[in-house]
C-alpha positions as CSV (number, residue, x, y, z in Angstrom):
1,M,26.7,-65.0,69.7
2,A,27.2,-61.7,72.2
3,K,29.9,-59.9,69.8
4,L,27.9,-60.8,67.0
5,A,24.6,-58.8,69.2
6,S,27.5,-56.2,70.1
7,E,28.6,-55.7,66.7
8,L,24.7,-55.7,64.8
9,G,22.8,-54.7,67.3
10,T,24.6,-51.7,68.7
11,E,27.3,-50.7,66.1
12,K,27.8,-47.4,63.6
13,I,25.4,-48.0,60.1
14,S,27.9,-46.6,58.2
15,K,30.7,-48.9,60.1
16,L,29.1,-51.3,60.3
17,L,28.2,-51.7,56.7
18,I,31.7,-50.9,55.0
19,K,32.9,-53.4,57.7
20,Q,30.2,-56.3,56.3
21,A,30.4,-55.1,52.7
22,V,34.5,-54.9,52.0
23,P,35.1,-58.4,52.4
24,A,32.0,-59.1,50.0
25,S,32.7,-56.7,47.6
26,I,36.3,-58.7,47.6
27,G,34.9,-61.5,47.5
28,I,32.6,-60.7,44.8
29,L,35.4,-59.0,42.5
30,V,37.5,-62.1,43.5
31,M,35.2,-64.3,41.7
32,S,34.2,-62.0,38.4
33,I,37.6,-61.5,38.1
34,N,37.7,-65.3,37.9
35,M,34.9,-65.5,35.5
36,I,36.4,-62.8,33.2
37,V,39.8,-64.6,33.0
38,D,38.0,-67.9,32.2
39,T,36.6,-66.0,29.3
40,I,39.8,-63.9,27.5
41,F,41.5,-67.7,28.5
42,V,39.0,-69.5,26.8
43,G,38.0,-66.6,24.0
44,N,42.4,-66.2,23.3
45,W,42.9,-70.5,23.8
46,I,40.1,-71.9,22.2
47,G,37.9,-69.6,20.4
48,V,35.1,-67.5,19.6
49,M,32.3,-70.7,19.8
50,A,33.8,-71.0,23.2
51,I,32.8,-67.8,24.5
52,A,29.5,-68.9,23.5
53,A,29.8,-72.5,24.9
54,V,30.3,-70.9,27.8
55,T,27.7,-68.3,27.8
56,V,25.1,-71.0,27.4
57,V,25.9,-73.4,29.8
58,L,26.3,-71.2,32.7
59,P,23.4,-70.4,33.3
60,I,21.9,-74.2,34.1
61,A,25.0,-74.6,36.1
62,F,23.8,-71.6,38.4
63,L,20.0,-72.4,37.9
64,I,20.4,-76.1,39.3
65,S,23.1,-74.2,42.1
66,S,20.3,-71.4,42.5
67,L,18.7,-74.0,44.8
68,G,21.1,-73.9,47.7
69,M,21.4,-70.1,46.9
70,G,17.8,-70.0,47.7
71,I,18.0,-72.2,50.9
72,G,21.1,-70.5,52.1
73,I,19.4,-67.4,51.8
74,G,15.9,-67.9,53.0
75,G,17.6,-69.5,56.0
76,S,19.9,-67.2,56.8
77,S,16.9,-64.4,56.6
78,I,15.5,-67.1,59.4
79,I,19.2,-67.0,61.5
80,S,19.8,-63.3,61.3
81,R,15.7,-62.9,63.0
82,A,16.7,-65.7,64.9
83,L,20.3,-64.6,65.9
84,G,18.6,-61.1,66.6
85,A,15.9,-62.6,68.7
86,E,18.3,-64.4,71.0
87,N,16.7,-67.9,69.3
88,N,19.7,-69.8,69.1
89,Q,17.8,-72.9,69.0
90,K,16.0,-72.1,65.4
91,A,19.4,-70.8,64.7
92,F,20.6,-74.0,64.8
93,L,17.8,-75.9,63.7
94,T,17.5,-74.3,60.1
95,F,21.2,-74.3,59.9
96,G,20.6,-78.7,59.7
97,N,17.6,-78.3,57.4
98,Q,19.6,-76.3,54.9
99,I,22.1,-78.6,54.7
100,S,19.4,-81.7,54.2
101,M,17.9,-79.7,51.8
102,T,20.6,-78.6,49.9
103,T,22.5,-81.7,49.6
104,G,19.2,-83.8,48.3
105,L,17.4,-81.2,45.7
106,S,21.7,-81.1,44.0
107,V,22.3,-84.3,43.6
108,L,18.6,-84.7,42.1
109,F,19.0,-82.0,39.6
110,V,22.8,-83.6,39.1
111,V,20.7,-86.6,37.9
112,V,18.7,-85.0,35.6
113,G,20.9,-82.8,34.2
114,H,23.3,-86.0,33.3
115,F,20.8,-87.7,31.2
116,F,18.6,-84.7,29.9
117,T,22.5,-82.9,28.5
118,T,22.1,-82.4,24.9
119,E,17.7,-80.9,26.2
120,L,18.7,-78.8,28.1
121,L,21.4,-77.2,26.3
122,Q,19.4,-76.7,23.5
123,L,16.9,-75.3,25.6
124,F,19.2,-72.5,26.9
125,G,20.4,-71.7,23.6
126,A,23.0,-74.5,22.1
127,N,22.3,-73.8,18.4
128,G,25.0,-74.2,15.1
129,D,28.0,-74.6,16.2
130,I,27.9,-73.7,19.7
131,L,26.6,-77.1,21.0
132,I,29.5,-79.7,21.0
133,P,31.9,-77.3,22.7
134,A,29.1,-76.4,25.2
135,K,28.6,-80.1,25.7
136,E,32.1,-81.1,26.6
137,Y,32.3,-78.3,28.8
138,F,29.2,-78.9,30.6
139,D,29.5,-82.6,30.7
140,V,32.4,-82.2,33.6
141,V,31.3,-79.0,35.5
142,L,28.0,-80.6,35.9
143,Y,29.2,-82.8,38.9
144,G,30.9,-80.0,40.5
145,I,27.5,-78.6,40.7
146,P,26.3,-79.9,44.5
147,F,29.5,-78.6,46.2
148,L,28.9,-75.6,44.7
149,A,24.7,-75.4,45.4
150,F,26.7,-76.2,49.0
151,A,29.3,-73.1,48.7
152,M,26.2,-71.2,47.8
153,M,24.0,-72.5,51.0
154,G,26.6,-71.9,53.0
155,N,28.4,-69.0,52.4
156,T,24.7,-66.3,53.0
157,V,24.9,-68.6,56.7
158,I,28.4,-67.0,57.2
159,R,27.7,-63.7,56.5
160,A,24.4,-64.4,58.5
161,E,26.3,-65.0,61.5
162,G,28.3,-62.3,61.1
163,K,31.6,-63.6,59.7
164,P,32.3,-61.6,56.3
165,F,36.0,-62.7,56.4
166,Y,35.5,-66.5,56.1
167,A,33.1,-65.5,53.5
168,M,35.4,-63.6,51.9
169,M,38.3,-66.2,51.2
170,A,35.5,-68.7,50.1
171,M,35.3,-66.8,47.2
172,I,38.4,-66.3,46.7
173,L,40.5,-69.5,47.0
174,P,38.0,-70.9,44.5
175,A,38.6,-68.4,41.9
176,I,42.8,-68.1,42.4
177,S,42.4,-72.5,42.1
178,N,40.1,-71.9,38.4
179,I,42.8,-69.8,36.8
180,I,45.7,-71.8,38.0
181,L,43.9,-75.1,36.6
182,D,42.6,-73.1,33.7
183,I,46.7,-72.6,32.4
184,V,47.3,-75.8,33.9
185,F,44.8,-77.5,31.5
186,I,44.0,-74.9,28.7
187,K,47.3,-74.1,27.6
188,F,49.8,-76.6,28.9
189,M,48.0,-79.4,28.8
190,N,46.1,-78.6,25.8
191,L,42.8,-80.1,27.2
192,G,40.3,-77.3,25.4
193,M,36.8,-76.9,26.7
194,Y,37.3,-80.2,28.7
195,G,40.5,-78.8,30.3
196,A,38.1,-75.6,31.0
197,G,35.0,-78.0,33.0
198,L,37.5,-79.8,34.5
199,A,39.3,-76.6,36.1
200,T,35.5,-75.2,37.5
201,S,33.9,-78.0,38.6
202,I,37.3,-78.4,40.9
203,S,37.2,-75.0,41.4
204,Y,34.0,-75.3,42.4
205,A,35.5,-78.6,44.9
206,V,37.4,-76.2,46.6
207,C,34.9,-74.0,47.6
208,G,32.4,-76.7,48.5
209,L,34.9,-78.4,50.9
210,F,36.5,-75.1,52.4
211,I,33.5,-74.0,53.7
212,L,32.0,-76.9,54.9
213,G,36.0,-77.2,56.8
214,F,34.7,-73.5,58.4
215,F,31.7,-75.1,59.8
216,L,33.2,-78.3,61.1
217,S,36.1,-75.8,62.9
218,K,35.9,-73.6,66.0
219,K,35.5,-70.2,63.7
220,S,31.7,-70.6,63.6
221,D,28.6,-70.5,66.0
222,L,26.8,-72.8,64.2
223,K,27.7,-76.5,64.5
224,I,26.8,-79.4,62.2
225,V,24.7,-81.3,64.4
226,F,23.0,-85.0,63.4
227,K,19.8,-84.4,64.7
228,N,19.1,-80.7,62.8
229,F,18.7,-82.5,59.7
230,I,15.4,-83.5,60.0
231,L,13.2,-82.1,58.4
232,D,11.5,-79.8,60.3
233,S,7.4,-78.7,58.2
234,T,7.1,-75.1,59.9
235,I,11.7,-74.3,59.2
236,V,11.1,-76.0,55.7
237,K,8.0,-73.8,54.7
238,E,9.1,-70.9,56.1
239,I,12.6,-71.1,53.6
240,V,10.8,-72.2,51.0
241,K,9.4,-69.0,51.3
242,L,12.2,-66.7,51.8
243,G,14.4,-68.9,49.7
244,G,12.0,-69.3,46.9
245,V,12.4,-65.5,46.1
246,T,16.0,-66.0,45.4
247,V,15.0,-69.4,43.8
248,A,12.3,-67.7,41.1
249,R,14.9,-64.8,40.7
250,Q,17.6,-67.5,39.3
251,G,14.9,-69.0,37.5
252,T,14.1,-66.1,35.8
253,I,17.4,-65.6,35.1
254,S,17.8,-68.8,33.4
255,I,14.7,-67.9,30.9
256,L,15.9,-64.4,30.1
257,A,18.9,-66.2,29.0
258,I,17.1,-68.9,26.9
259,V,14.8,-65.6,25.8
260,L,18.4,-63.7,24.7
261,N,20.6,-67.1,23.7
262,Y,17.4,-67.6,21.1
263,T,17.1,-63.2,20.4
264,L,20.3,-63.0,19.3
265,F,21.6,-65.9,17.7
266,K,18.0,-64.7,15.6
267,Y,19.0,-61.6,14.8
268,G,23.3,-61.8,15.1
269,G,24.3,-65.4,15.0
270,E,26.9,-67.2,17.5
271,I,28.7,-63.5,18.0
272,S,26.4,-61.7,18.9
273,I,25.6,-64.6,22.1
274,A,29.8,-64.4,22.6
275,I,28.9,-60.7,23.3
276,Y,26.4,-60.8,25.4
277,G,29.1,-63.6,27.1
278,I,31.4,-60.1,27.1
279,I,28.6,-58.3,28.6
280,N,27.1,-60.5,31.0
281,R,31.3,-60.8,32.5
282,V,31.7,-57.0,32.5
283,M,28.6,-56.6,34.1
284,M,29.1,-59.1,37.1
285,F,32.8,-57.5,37.7
286,A,31.8,-54.0,37.2
287,L,28.9,-54.2,40.0
288,F,31.0,-56.4,42.8
289,P,30.8,-53.0,45.0
290,V,27.1,-52.3,44.4
291,L,26.5,-56.5,45.5
292,G,28.9,-56.3,47.9
293,V,27.4,-53.5,49.7
294,T,23.9,-55.5,48.7
295,Q,25.4,-58.5,50.7
296,G,26.6,-55.7,53.0
297,F,23.1,-54.9,54.2
298,L,21.4,-57.7,54.4
299,P,22.6,-59.6,58.0
300,I,22.7,-56.2,59.7
301,A,18.7,-55.6,58.2
302,G,17.4,-59.0,59.4
303,F,18.9,-58.3,62.8
304,N,18.1,-55.6,63.4
305,Y,15.1,-56.1,62.2
306,G,14.2,-59.2,64.3
307,A,15.5,-56.4,67.6
308,K,12.8,-54.8,66.2
309,D,15.0,-51.4,66.2
310,W,13.6,-49.9,63.3
311,K,15.6,-47.0,63.2
312,R,18.9,-49.2,62.6
313,V,16.7,-50.4,60.0
314,K,16.2,-47.1,58.3
315,D,19.5,-46.2,58.9
316,S,21.1,-49.1,56.7
317,I,18.6,-48.8,54.2
318,R,19.5,-45.3,54.1
319,T,23.3,-45.7,54.0
320,A,23.1,-48.9,52.0
321,I,21.6,-47.2,48.9
322,T,23.7,-44.2,49.4
323,Y,26.9,-46.0,49.2
324,G,25.9,-48.1,46.1
325,T,24.5,-45.3,44.3
326,A,28.0,-43.3,44.3
327,V,30.0,-46.0,43.8
328,A,27.6,-47.6,40.6
329,T,27.9,-43.8,39.5
330,L,31.6,-44.7,39.4
331,I,31.4,-47.8,37.2
332,F,29.2,-46.0,34.8
333,V,31.8,-43.0,34.2
334,F,34.7,-46.1,34.1
335,I,32.8,-47.5,31.2
336,I,32.2,-44.7,29.2
337,V,35.2,-43.7,28.9
338,F,36.7,-47.4,28.0
339,P,34.4,-49.4,26.1
340,E,36.9,-50.4,23.4
341,T,39.8,-51.3,25.5
342,I,37.8,-53.5,27.7
343,S,36.1,-55.3,24.9
344,S,39.6,-55.9,23.3
345,I,40.6,-57.4,26.2
346,F,38.7,-61.1,26.0
347,T,39.1,-61.2,22.7
348,K,41.4,-60.8,19.3
349,D,38.6,-61.6,16.7
350,A,38.0,-58.2,14.7
351,D,34.6,-58.8,15.0
352,L,33.9,-59.3,18.5
353,I,36.0,-56.4,19.1
354,A,33.9,-54.0,16.4
355,Q,30.7,-54.6,17.6
356,T,31.0,-55.2,21.4
357,P,32.1,-51.1,22.7
358,N,28.2,-50.6,21.7
359,A,26.8,-53.0,22.6
360,L,28.4,-52.3,26.0
361,L,27.5,-49.1,26.5
362,L,23.9,-49.1,26.2
363,A,23.7,-52.4,28.2
364,F,25.3,-50.0,30.9
365,L,23.7,-47.2,30.5
366,A,21.2,-46.8,33.6
367,T,23.8,-48.4,36.4
368,P,23.9,-44.8,38.5
369,V,20.3,-45.9,39.5
370,I,20.6,-49.5,39.9
371,T,21.3,-50.1,43.8
372,T,18.2,-49.1,45.0
373,Q,16.1,-51.8,43.4
374,L,18.7,-54.4,44.9
375,V,18.8,-53.1,48.3
376,G,14.9,-52.3,48.3
377,S,13.8,-55.8,47.6
378,A,17.3,-57.2,49.5
379,Y,15.5,-55.3,52.5
380,F,12.0,-57.1,52.0
381,Q,13.6,-60.5,52.4
382,A,16.3,-59.6,55.4
383,A,12.3,-58.8,57.2
384,G,11.3,-62.4,56.3
385,K,8.6,-60.7,53.8
386,A,8.5,-62.8,51.0
387,L,5.7,-61.8,48.6
388,P,7.3,-58.3,47.9
389,A,10.6,-59.9,48.2
390,L,9.8,-62.0,45.6
391,I,8.2,-59.8,43.2
392,L,10.8,-57.0,43.6
393,T,13.1,-59.4,42.9
394,L,11.3,-61.0,39.6
395,L,10.9,-56.4,38.7
396,K,13.4,-56.0,36.6
397,Q,14.4,-59.5,34.6
398,G,10.7,-61.3,34.5
399,I,8.5,-58.4,34.5
400,F,10.9,-56.4,32.0
401,L,13.7,-57.3,30.8
402,I,12.9,-60.5,29.0
403,P,9.6,-58.6,26.9
404,L,11.2,-56.0,26.0
405,V,14.1,-58.6,24.7
406,Y,11.6,-59.8,22.8
407,L,9.9,-57.1,21.5
408,M,12.6,-54.5,21.2
409,P,14.7,-56.0,18.6
410,L,11.0,-56.3,15.7
411,F,11.4,-52.3,15.5
412,F,15.7,-51.9,16.5
413,G,17.0,-54.8,15.9
414,I,20.1,-56.1,17.5
415,D,20.4,-52.9,19.4
416,G,17.1,-53.0,20.6
417,V,18.3,-56.6,22.9
418,W,20.8,-53.7,24.4
419,Y,18.6,-51.1,25.1
420,S,16.3,-53.3,26.6
421,F,18.5,-54.0,29.3
422,P,18.8,-49.9,30.2
423,I,14.8,-49.9,30.6
424,A,13.7,-52.6,32.5
425,D,16.8,-51.2,35.6
426,I,15.1,-47.5,35.2
427,L,11.1,-49.1,35.1
428,A,12.3,-51.2,38.2
429,T,14.5,-49.0,40.1
430,F,11.3,-46.2,40.1
431,I,8.9,-49.2,41.7
432,T,11.3,-50.5,44.0
433,F,11.6,-46.8,45.4
434,C,7.9,-46.5,45.5
435,V,7.1,-49.3,47.5
436,L,10.0,-49.5,49.4
437,Q,9.2,-45.7,50.8
438,R,5.1,-46.6,51.4
439,E,7.0,-49.7,53.6
440,V,9.3,-47.2,55.5
441,K,6.5,-44.9,56.4
442,K,4.1,-47.7,57.3
443,N,6.4,-50.4,59.0
444,L,9.3,-48.7,60.2
445,Q,8.4,-45.8,62.3
C-alpha cells in the first residue's frame, strides 16, 4: 500500500490525473467502440428494428447491473478514504461486503427478469415490431448480467487501489471478445438477435472472470477473504448510502429510457427509437475522454480527502474540470463538422441516415460545459457526502431531462426531444457549479 500512498498523496496532480485518466479513457473508448460496432453489425446485418431492440434492452441490463456499479462506487469511496487514513482493515472488510452484496442482489434480479421478461420489455418501450427481436436478445443477455454486475463493482475497486491499467484491461478484453463473437454468430452463423445476445453475454462473462482473476492474483492489494463476506451493518449502510447515488442515477436513466422510448414512438415511430440508439452510442463514444477524466479524478479526490489534504483536493477538482472541458470542446467541434458521416456509419437505411444528423447536432449542443457537472457530482461521492452527490447526479436525467422530454414535444414535435438534452445539460451544470463553488469555499480551506 505504501507505493499507492506515495502516488495518490504526493505526486503532482496533473501528472497523476493523466496517469489515472488515460487508462480509464482507453477502457471506456474500447467499450464504446464495442457498443458502436455492435450497433453497426445489428443495423447492417439484421436491420433497423434490431437497433431499436438493442436500444430498448440495454437500459434494462444496465439497471440490474447498476447494483454492482453502485456497490462498487459506494464501497470504493470507503476504500479510498480508508487507504488515505491508513485503515487497511476497513478497506478489506468493505471489499468482502461488496462481493456478497453484488452476488446476492444481481442473481435475485436475474430471477425476476426471467419471470417478467415481456412485461419488462414492454415497460421499456418494446412496442410494435420491436418486441420480438428485443425478447430474443434479452433472453440471452439476461444470464450474463451477474458477471457484468461483478465486473462493474470490481472495476471501481481496482481504480480505488490505484491500478488503472488493470481496470482498463478489464474493459478492453470483453469489448474485443464481443466484436469477434458478433462477427462469428451474426455474420457467419446467421444467428440474428440470438447471436448478438450470445456474443454480449459471453463478453460480460469474460470481463467478470478477468476481474475475479485479478483479485485472486498477487497483483491486487485487496484480497478475497471469506470471513469478510459476512455483512457488517455499518459498512453496508455506508455502501448503500453512497452507492445509492449511482443506483438512483441508473434508475433515473432507466425511467428516462421509458419516457424517451414512449415519446419517441408516439411522435416518430420505431425509426425515432433507432435514431436515439445511434445518438446514445455516439454520445458514449464521443464523451469517453471526459468520462475517463471523471473516473481518474475519483480515487485522487477520495484519497486526499481521507488524508485531509484540502489543497490537493482543490487542485484535483480544478485540473479535472480544465482538462475535461478542453477535450469536450474538441469533441463538440468534431460532431458539428461531421454529423452526416457519423450517422451513415451505422446503417444503410435512407430514412435513418436522413433524419439522424439533425437530431445528433441538437443533442450535443451543450457538450463543452458538461465536465463541471460530472466532476462536481463525482467530488461529493469521493468525499462521502451522499445527499449532495445524489441531488447533483440526478439533476440532468431526473430533475430536468425527464420533464423536458415529456413536455417539449408538445410544442416542437420530435425535435423537442433533441432540444431537451442541451437544455438539461446547461441547467444541471449551472447548479452544480454554484454548489461546488460553495463547498470549496466552506470546507476545503
